C-alpha positions as CSV (number, residue, x, y, z in Angstrom):
1,M,0.0,0.0,0.0
2,D,1.4,3.4,-1.0
3,E,1.9,6.3,1.4
4,I,-1.1,8.3,-0.1
5,S,-3.5,5.4,0.5
6,K,-2.2,4.9,4.1
7,L,-2.6,8.6,4.8
8,M,-6.1,8.6,3.3
9,I,-7.2,5.5,5.3
10,D,-5.9,7.1,8.5
11,Q,-7.8,10.4,7.7
12,L,-11.0,8.5,6.8
13,K,-10.8,6.4,10.0
14,D,-10.4,9.6,12.0
15,A,-13.4,11.1,10.2
16,Y,-15.4,7.9,10.8
17,S,-14.7,8.1,14.6
18,A,-15.5,11.8,14.6
19,E,-18.8,11.3,12.9
20,R,-19.8,8.4,15.2
21,Q,-18.9,10.5,18.3
22,A,-20.9,13.5,17.0
23,L,-23.9,11.2,16.2
24,R,-23.8,9.9,19.8
25,A,-23.7,13.5,21.2
26,M,-26.4,15.1,19.1
27,P,-29.4,13.5,20.9
28,K,-28.2,15.2,24.2
29,M,-27.8,18.5,22.4
30,M,-31.3,18.2,21.0
31,K,-32.7,17.2,24.4
32,N,-31.2,20.3,26.0
33,A,-32.1,22.7,23.2
34,T,-35.3,24.7,23.7
35,H,-35.7,26.7,20.4
36,P,-37.7,24.7,17.8
37,A,-35.5,25.9,14.9
38,L,-32.4,24.7,16.7
39,K,-34.0,21.3,17.5
40,E,-35.0,21.0,13.8
41,C,-31.4,21.8,12.7
42,I,-29.9,19.2,15.0
43,Q,-32.5,16.6,13.9
44,M,-31.7,17.3,10.2
45,H,-28.0,17.0,10.9
46,M,-28.4,13.7,12.8
47,E,-30.1,12.2,9.7
48,Q,-27.3,13.7,7.4
49,T,-24.6,12.3,9.7
50,E,-26.0,8.8,9.4
51,G,-25.5,9.1,5.6
52,Q,-22.1,10.6,6.1
53,V,-21.0,7.6,8.2
54,E,-22.1,5.3,5.3
55,R,-20.2,7.5,2.8
56,I,-17.0,7.2,4.9
57,E,-17.4,3.4,4.9
58,Q,-17.8,3.5,1.1
59,A,-14.7,5.8,0.8
60,L,-12.7,3.4,3.0
61,E,-13.6,0.5,0.7
62,M,-12.5,2.6,-2.3
63,V,-9.0,3.0,-0.8
64,G,-8.8,-0.6,0.6
65,G,-9.5,0.3,4.2
66,K,-12.0,-0.6,6.9
67,P,-13.4,1.4,9.8
68,G,-11.0,0.7,12.7
69,R,-10.4,1.3,16.3
70,K,-8.9,4.8,15.8
71,V,-10.4,7.4,18.1
72,C,-10.6,11.0,16.9
73,E,-9.2,12.8,19.9
74,A,-10.1,16.2,18.6
75,M,-13.8,15.3,18.4
76,R,-13.6,13.7,21.8
77,G,-12.3,17.0,23.2
78,L,-15.0,19.1,21.4
79,I,-17.8,16.8,22.7
80,E,-16.4,16.8,26.3
81,E,-16.3,20.6,26.2
82,A,-19.9,20.8,25.0
83,T,-21.1,18.2,27.5
84,H,-19.4,20.2,30.3
85,E,-21.0,23.4,29.2
86,M,-24.4,21.8,29.0
87,E,-24.0,20.3,32.5
88,E,-23.0,23.7,33.9
89,N,-26.0,25.7,32.6
90,D,-29.7,25.6,32.8
91,R,-31.9,25.0,29.8
92,G,-33.1,28.1,28.0
93,E,-31.7,30.9,25.8
94,M,-28.2,30.6,27.1
95,M,-28.1,26.9,26.7
96,D,-29.3,27.3,23.1
97,V,-26.4,29.8,22.4
98,L,-23.9,27.3,24.0
99,I,-25.3,24.4,21.9
100,I,-24.9,26.4,18.7
101,A,-21.4,27.4,19.6
102,A,-20.5,23.7,20.4
103,A,-22.2,22.5,17.2
104,Q,-20.3,25.0,15.1
105,R,-17.0,24.1,16.6
106,I,-17.7,20.5,15.6
107,E,-18.8,21.6,12.1
108,H,-15.7,23.7,11.6
109,Y,-13.5,20.8,12.6
110,E,-15.4,18.5,10.2
111,I,-15.2,21.1,7.4
112,A,-11.4,21.3,7.9
113,A,-11.1,17.5,7.9
114,Y,-13.2,16.9,4.8
115,G,-11.6,19.8,3.0
116,T,-8.2,18.3,3.5
117,M,-9.4,14.9,2.3
118,V,-11.1,16.2,-0.8
119,T,-7.9,18.2,-1.7
120,L,-5.7,15.2,-1.1
121,A,-7.9,12.9,-3.2
122,K,-8.0,15.4,-6.0
123,A,-4.2,15.7,-5.9
124,A,-3.8,11.9,-6.0
125,G,-6.1,11.8,-9.1
126,Q,-8.9,10.0,-7.1
127,T,-11.7,12.0,-8.5
128,Q,-14.4,9.5,-7.6
129,L,-13.3,9.6,-3.9
130,A,-12.9,13.4,-4.0
131,D,-16.5,13.7,-5.3
132,L,-17.8,11.4,-2.6
133,L,-16.1,13.3,0.2
134,A,-17.1,16.6,-1.4
135,Q,-20.8,15.7,-0.8
136,T,-20.1,15.5,2.9
137,L,-18.1,18.7,2.9
138,A,-21.0,20.5,1.3
139,E,-23.4,19.1,3.9
140,E,-21.1,20.2,6.7
141,K,-20.9,23.7,5.3
142,E,-24.7,23.8,4.9
143,T,-25.2,22.8,8.5
144,D,-22.8,25.5,9.7
145,Q,-24.7,28.1,7.6
146,K,-28.0,26.9,9.0
147,L,-26.7,27.1,12.6
148,T,-25.5,30.6,11.9
149,G,-28.9,31.5,10.5
150,V,-30.7,30.2,13.6
151,A,-28.2,32.0,15.9
152,E,-28.5,35.3,14.1
153,S,-32.2,35.4,13.5
154,E,-33.6,33.7,16.5
155,V,-31.5,32.4,19.3
156,N,-29.0,35.2,19.9
157,P,-31.6,38.0,19.8
158,A,-33.7,36.0,22.4
159,F,-30.6,35.5,24.6
160,I,-29.5,39.2,24.4
161,T,-33.0,40.4,25.2
162,M,-33.2,38.0,28.2
163,A,-29.7,38.8,29.4
164,Q,-30.0,42.6,29.2
165,G,-33.5,42.8,30.5
166,G,-34.5,46.0,28.8
167,E,-31.0,47.4,28.2
168,P,-31.1,47.1,24.4
169,E,-33.3,50.2,24.2
170,E,-30.8,52.2,26.3
171,E,-28.0,51.0,24.1
172,V,-29.8,52.2,21.0
173,S,-30.3,55.6,22.6
174,A,-26.7,55.8,23.5
175,N,-25.7,54.8,19.9
176,E,-28.0,57.3,18.4
177,N,-26.6,60.0,20.8
178,R,-23.1,59.2,19.7
179,K,-24.1,59.4,16.0
180,S,-25.7,62.7,16.5
181,G,-22.5,64.1,18.1
182,G,-23.6,63.8,21.7
183,R,-21.0,63.3,24.4
184,R,-22.7,60.3,26.1
185,K,-21.0,57.0,25.7
186,A,-22.5,53.6,25.8
187,S,-21.0,51.3,28.4
């Protein structure tokens, strides 16, 4: 087996472990999430991830490998951090913010991993493998964008309003005062 195949098998085994760990963590995230749009996003990604695991198995077959006992330590750390944050906080707006942050850290790790594997497969002339992995890369990017959309349009504004308890209107007044040349500064 050549060095490129060995490296690709190792990277695929790491991705396989990462996806399986993420898949085991998502039900807890969904259980702790309160916002319907966030729950929907997690549910959608759980279903996608099941297909991604199958895609990795197919990719491993293409390069002569099998899912192994390799553990993705990076994903383990990301999930441990997310679990700790969920245990330390109550359900509600803040928990939803923390879940999105944890989910996006996971997505960004996966985007980096799949991006690397797609580029390596293309460089090695393995276009069929690159195309297969590019499907997962596109899904990971799509999930990241959906999480950003849920955060920006729904979860973060609800958290800010709850956390500031009426302060947003004061902040707007202070910003308007600054724009109009007033001396008052927002804190």
